[in-house]
C-alpha positions as CSV (number, residue, x, y, z in Angstrom):
1,M,11.5,-5.0,-5.5
2,T,9.6,-1.9,-4.4
3,R,9.9,1.0,-6.8
4,M,10.0,4.3,-4.9
5,G,9.5,6.5,-7.9
6,N,10.1,10.3,-7.7
7,M,10.9,10.7,-4.1
8,S,11.6,14.4,-4.1
9,G,9.3,16.4,-1.8
10,S,7.0,15.2,0.8
11,A,7.1,11.4,0.2
12,E,8.6,9.5,3.2
13,P,10.2,6.3,1.9
14,R,9.0,4.3,4.8
15,E,5.4,5.4,4.3
16,V,5.6,4.8,0.6
17,A,6.9,1.3,1.2
18,K,3.9,0.6,3.5
19,F,1.4,1.3,0.7
20,D,3.5,-0.4,-2.0
21,A,3.3,-3.5,0.2
22,L,-0.6,-3.3,0.1
23,A,-0.9,-2.8,-3.6
24,G,-2.2,-6.2,-4.4
25,D,-4.9,-5.9,-1.7
26,W,-6.2,-2.4,-2.6
27,W,-9.3,-3.4,-4.5
28,K,-10.3,-6.2,-2.1
29,T,-13.3,-4.8,-0.2
30,S,-12.7,-7.3,2.7
31,G,-9.0,-6.8,2.8
32,P,-6.8,-4.2,4.6
33,M,-8.3,-1.4,2.5
34,A,-11.8,-2.2,3.6
35,P,-12.1,1.0,5.7
36,L,-11.3,3.1,2.6
37,H,-13.9,1.2,0.6
38,A,-16.5,1.8,3.3
39,M,-15.5,5.5,3.6
40,N,-15.3,6.3,-0.1
41,P,-18.9,6.9,-1.0
42,A,-19.4,9.4,1.8
43,R,-16.2,11.3,1.3
44,M,-16.5,11.5,-2.5
45,G,-20.1,12.4,-2.2
46,W,-19.2,15.3,0.0
47,I,-16.5,16.5,-2.3
48,A,-18.8,16.2,-5.4
49,E,-21.5,18.3,-3.7
50,R,-19.0,21.1,-3.5
51,L,-17.7,20.7,-7.0
52,G,-21.1,20.5,-8.8
53,P,-21.2,18.6,-12.1
54,L,-17.9,16.6,-12.5
55,E,-18.1,16.2,-16.3
56,G,-15.0,17.7,-17.9
57,L,-13.5,18.9,-14.6
58,R,-9.7,18.5,-14.4
59,I,-9.0,16.9,-11.0
60,L,-5.7,15.9,-9.4
61,D,-5.8,13.0,-7.0
62,V,-2.6,13.3,-4.9
63,G,-1.6,10.1,-3.1
64,C,-4.0,8.2,-5.3
65,G,-2.7,4.7,-4.3
66,A,-4.4,2.1,-6.6
67,G,-7.1,4.6,-7.7
68,L,-10.1,4.3,-5.5
69,A,-11.0,8.0,-5.6
70,S,-9.6,8.5,-9.0
71,E,-11.9,5.9,-10.6
72,W,-14.9,7.2,-8.7
73,L,-14.3,10.6,-10.4
74,A,-13.4,9.2,-13.8
75,R,-16.7,7.2,-13.9
76,R,-18.6,10.5,-13.5
77,G,-16.8,12.2,-16.4
78,A,-13.9,14.0,-14.6
79,L,-10.6,14.3,-16.4
80,V,-8.4,12.7,-13.6
81,T,-4.7,12.7,-13.0
82,G,-3.6,10.4,-10.2
83,L,-0.3,11.0,-8.6
84,D,1.6,8.8,-6.2
85,A,5.2,7.9,-5.2
86,A,4.3,4.3,-4.5
87,G,5.2,2.6,-7.8
88,A,3.5,-0.8,-7.1
89,A,0.3,0.9,-6.1
90,L,0.4,2.8,-9.4
91,D,0.8,-0.4,-11.3
92,A,-2.3,-1.8,-9.6
93,A,-4.1,1.4,-10.4
94,R,-3.3,1.3,-14.1
95,A,-4.2,-2.4,-14.3
96,H,-7.6,-1.9,-12.5
97,A,-8.5,1.2,-14.7
98,A,-7.6,-0.6,-17.9
99,A,-9.7,-3.6,-16.8
100,S,-12.6,-1.3,-16.0
101,G,-12.5,0.6,-19.3
102,L,-11.6,3.9,-17.5
103,V,-9.1,6.5,-18.5
104,V,-7.0,8.0,-15.7
105,D,-3.6,9.6,-16.2
106,Y,-1.5,8.0,-13.5
107,R,1.8,9.6,-12.7
108,D,4.7,8.7,-10.5
109,G,5.8,11.5,-8.1
110,T,4.8,14.0,-5.5
111,P,2.9,17.3,-5.8
112,E,6.1,19.3,-5.3
113,S,7.6,17.5,-8.4
114,L,4.6,18.1,-10.7
115,A,5.2,20.9,-13.0
116,E,1.8,21.6,-14.5
117,G,-1.1,23.2,-12.6
118,G,-4.5,24.7,-13.4
119,F,-6.6,21.9,-11.9
120,D,-10.2,22.6,-11.0
121,A,-9.8,20.6,-7.9
122,V,-6.9,18.9,-6.0
123,L,-7.5,16.1,-3.7
124,A,-5.2,14.7,-1.0
125,L,-7.2,12.0,0.8
126,E,-5.8,10.1,3.8
127,V,-2.3,11.5,2.8
128,I,-1.2,14.3,5.1
129,E,-1.0,12.1,8.2
130,H,1.8,10.2,6.2
131,V,3.8,13.4,5.4
132,P,6.6,14.3,7.8
133,P,5.5,17.3,9.9
134,A,8.5,19.4,8.7
135,E,7.3,18.9,5.1
136,R,3.6,19.7,5.6
137,A,3.8,23.4,4.9
138,A,5.5,22.7,1.6
139,F,3.1,19.9,0.8
140,C,0.1,22.2,1.2
141,A,1.8,24.9,-0.7
142,A,2.2,22.5,-3.6
143,L,-1.5,21.6,-3.5
144,A,-2.4,25.2,-3.6
145,R,0.0,25.9,-6.5
146,L,-1.5,23.1,-8.6
147,A,-5.0,24.4,-8.3
148,R,-6.3,27.1,-10.7
149,P,-7.5,30.5,-9.3
150,G,-10.9,29.8,-7.8
151,G,-10.1,26.1,-7.8
152,Q,-10.7,23.9,-4.7
153,V,-8.5,21.8,-2.5
154,F,-9.9,18.9,-0.5
155,L,-8.1,16.9,2.2
156,S,-9.3,14.1,4.5
157,T,-7.3,12.8,7.5
158,L,-7.4,11.6,11.1
159,N,-7.7,13.9,14.1
160,R,-5.1,13.6,16.8
161,T,-7.5,12.8,19.7
162,R,-7.6,10.0,22.2
163,R,-10.7,8.7,20.5
164,A,-8.9,8.5,17.1
165,Y,-6.1,6.5,18.8
166,L,-8.6,4.1,20.2
167,V,-10.5,3.7,16.9
168,A,-7.8,3.8,14.2
169,I,-4.8,2.2,16.0
170,L,-6.0,0.2,19.0
171,G,-9.2,-0.9,17.3
172,A,-8.5,-1.1,13.6
173,E,-4.8,-2.1,13.7
174,Q,-4.3,-4.0,17.0
175,I,-7.6,-5.6,17.8
176,L,-9.6,-6.0,14.7
177,R,-6.6,-6.3,12.3
178,W,-8.4,-4.4,9.6
179,L,-5.0,-2.7,8.8
180,P,-1.5,-3.9,9.2
181,R,0.1,-2.8,12.5
182,G,2.1,0.4,12.0
183,T,0.0,1.7,9.1
184,H,-0.6,4.9,11.2
185,D,1.3,6.8,13.8
186,W,-0.9,8.7,16.2
187,K,1.7,11.4,16.8
188,L,1.4,12.2,13.1
189,F,-2.4,12.8,13.1
190,V,-3.4,16.3,12.3
191,T,-6.0,18.4,14.2
192,P,-8.5,20.5,12.2
193,A,-7.0,23.7,13.6
194,E,-3.5,22.6,12.5
195,L,-4.7,21.6,9.0
196,G,-6.6,24.9,8.6
197,G,-3.6,26.8,9.6
198,L,-1.4,25.0,7.0
199,L,-4.0,25.7,4.2
200,R,-4.3,29.4,5.1
201,Q,-0.5,29.7,5.2
202,A,-0.5,28.2,1.7
203,G,-2.8,31.1,0.5
204,L,-6.1,29.1,0.6
205,A,-9.4,30.0,2.2
206,V,-10.9,27.2,4.3
207,T,-14.5,27.0,3.2
208,D,-15.9,23.9,5.0
209,A,-15.1,21.0,7.1
210,A,-17.0,17.8,8.3
211,G,-16.5,14.6,10.1
212,M,-17.0,11.1,8.9
213,V,-18.5,8.5,11.3
214,P,-19.5,4.9,10.9
215,S,-23.1,4.5,9.7
216,L,-25.6,2.4,11.7
217,T,-26.3,0.4,8.6
218,S,-23.1,0.2,6.5
219,G,-20.2,2.4,5.5
220,F,-19.8,5.9,6.8
221,R,-21.8,9.1,6.8
222,I,-21.0,12.7,7.0
223,A,-21.5,14.3,10.5
224,R,-20.4,17.3,12.6
225,D,-18.2,15.0,14.7
226,T,-14.6,15.5,13.5
227,G,-13.1,13.6,16.5
228,V,-11.7,10.7,14.4
229,N,-12.0,11.1,10.6
230,Y,-12.7,14.5,8.9
231,L,-12.7,16.3,5.6
232,M,-11.7,19.9,4.9
233,A,-12.3,22.0,1.8
234,A,-10.4,25.2,0.8
235,K,-10.5,27.5,-2.1
236,K,-7.6,29.3,-4.0
237,V,-8.4,32.9,-4.0
C-alpha cells in the first residue's frame, strides 16, 4: 500500500503515487531514474558554487525522493533535511542513507506543512512541474519562508517548449522508455519567465539561471541553453 504522508499543501496525490511506485528503482543508475543520476553532478555542482563551502550549512531538500541530492550534500558536510510526501520513496531514502553511513533528517510532508525555517538554502529540484499550477504561488512562498534572511533558494525544472516535449516526453518516455509513460505532463512544464515571476512574487530576488544539456562525453553540463532543463537561483532579501 502506498503511504501518502502529509498531503496538505502542494502535493498532488497522483504525482506522489508516481514517485512512490519508483521508490525501489531510485538508486539504480540504469533504471528509470538514470536521467537524474546523469544530471545530478552538474546541477549539484552549480548549486555548490553559489553556496560556497557546504560544511555546517543547514539545507532543506524539498521533494527529496530517495535522497539523491540530499546524500550529495550530506557527503560534503551539510546538515540536510529531506522533505517529501512520497512515503515509500522516503523509506528508500532512509535505508540508503543508513547503509551509506550518512545522517540525513528525512521528514514526511510538504513545505507548506513544515513549521521550522531558517535554512541557509532550500532546494526544490525537479519538483515544481509536478505541483498543480494553482498551488505554485503558495509553494514558492513556502520555499521563501523556510529560508533564512540572505539564504538562497534553488529550483530545477523543465521548460515548456516544443523541444522539451520532444526530448522529455516523446524521447525519454515514449521512445527510449527511460521513464515510465506519464511521468511528466508537458502542459505543467514551467518557463523561466513564469518561474522567475513566482519567485519574485514570493519576495525572492532571482540571482542566476542556467541550462543543463547532455554532455558529449557523459552526463550533463551547464550551458546557456535553457530550452529543456534549467536551474534558477534566488535570494531571500
